[in-house]
C-alpha positions in Angstrom: -13.1 4.0 -4.6 -9.6 2.9 -3.7 -6.4 2.6 -5.7 -5.2 -1.0 -5.2 -2.8 -1.3 -8.1 -0.5 0.8 -10.2 2.1 -0.2 -12.8 5.6 0.6 -13.8 7.1 -0.8 -17.1 10.4 -2.6 -16.7 12.8 -4.1 -19.3 13.5 -7.2 -17.2 11.1 -8.5 -14.6 13.6 -10.6 -12.6 16.0 -7.7 -12.4 13.2 -5.4 -11.4 12.0 -7.9 -8.7 15.5 -8.0 -7.2 15.8 -4.2 -7.2 12.3 -3.5 -5.7 12.7 -6.2 -3.1 16.4 -6.6 -2.3 17.3 -2.9 -2.7 14.2 -0.9 -1.9 12.8 -3.4 0.6 9.3 -4.1 -0.9 7.8 -7.6 -0.6 6.8 -9.8 -3.5 3.0 -9.9 -3.4 1.9 -11.9 -6.6 3.9 -13.8 -9.1 2.3 -16.1 -11.6 2.4 -16.8 -15.3 -0.1 -17.5 -18.1 1.8 -18.5 -21.2 4.4 -15.8 -21.9 2.5 -13.3 -19.6 3.9 -12.8 -16.1 1.8 -11.0 -13.4 4.3 -9.7 -10.9 3.6 -7.3 -8.1 5.3 -5.9 -5.0 3.9 -4.1 -1.9 5.2 -2.2 1.0 5.9 -4.3 4.0 4.4 -1.4 6.0 1.1 -2.0 4.2 1.1 -5.5 2.9 -2.6 -5.3 1.9 -2.2 -1.8 0.5 -1.5 -0.6 -3.0 0.5 -3.0 -5.2 3.0 -2.0 -7.8 2.9 -4.2 -10.9 6.3 -4.7 -12.5 5.0 -4.9 -16.1 7.3 -6.1 -18.9 7.7 -3.4 -21.6 7.4 -5.9 -24.4 4.7 -3.8 -26.1 6.2 -1.2 -28.5 3.9 1.6 -27.1 5.0 0.7 -23.5 8.6 0.7 -24.4 8.3 4.1 -26.2 6.5 5.6 -23.3 9.0 4.3 -20.8 12.0 5.6 -22.8 10.4 9.0 -23.4 9.7 9.8 -19.8 13.1 8.5 -18.8 14.8 10.8 -21.3 12.7 13.7 -20.1 13.9 13.1 -16.5 10.4 12.3 -15.3 9.9 9.7 -12.5 7.9 6.7 -13.5 6.6 6.4 -10.0 7.0 8.1 -6.6 7.3 6.6 -3.1 6.7 8.5 0.1 8.7 8.2 3.3 8.8 9.7 6.8 12.6 9.4 6.8 14.1 10.2 3.4 17.6 10.6 4.6 17.6 7.3 6.5 15.9 5.5 3.6 18.4 7.0 1.1 21.4 6.0 3.2 20.0 2.4 3.5 19.6 2.0 -0.3 22.8 3.8 -1.0 24.6 1.2 1.1 23.0 -1.4 -1.2 24.8 0.1 -4.2 22.2 2.5 -5.6 23.5 5.6 -7.3 21.4 8.7 -6.9 20.4 10.8 -9.9 19.4 13.4 -7.3 20.4 13.1 -3.7 17.9 14.3 -1.1 17.1 17.8 -2.0 14.8 20.4 -0.4 12.1 21.8 -2.7 9.1 23.8 -1.7 6.9 21.6 0.6 9.1 18.5 0.5 12.5 16.8 0.3 12.9 14.6 -2.8 15.5 12.2 -4.2 15.7 10.3 -7.4 17.4 7.0 -8.5 17.6 4.9 -11.6 15.9 1.6 -10.9 18.2 -0.2 -13.4 15.2 -1.4 -15.4 14.5 1.8 -17.5 12.9 4.1 -14.9 13.6 7.0 -12.7 12.1 6.6 -9.2 11.4 9.5 -6.9 11.3 9.4 -3.1 9.3 12.1 -1.3 9.2 13.3 2.3 6.6 16.0 2.8 7.5 19.0 4.9 6.1 19.3 8.3 4.9 22.7 9.2 
């Protein structure tokens, strides 16, 4: 089995698309509508045929409640991995992102967190090399 798709709830799909592409550097993979439903995904340009992240509108009350609760608890909605956390954080900081947590060493990794401006905390991880 493979993981090909995961989702993150967002409060505005256009705003999320701009953040995840223009700021983080992901590439739009799929974008089509069926009535009021919009299927919108992004993928890493490093793995264009790899796992996609669906930017799913939180228009369902349960989805909105879940998104708000994990945000209020300080839990990341999703995590991205990098081999150069300091370089990636400097790159996105230059694009106007404010860090909730700047790159911080924790056991086994360096992590950083940002607000994606669409209702989520996003965590970046660089695993320690031993």
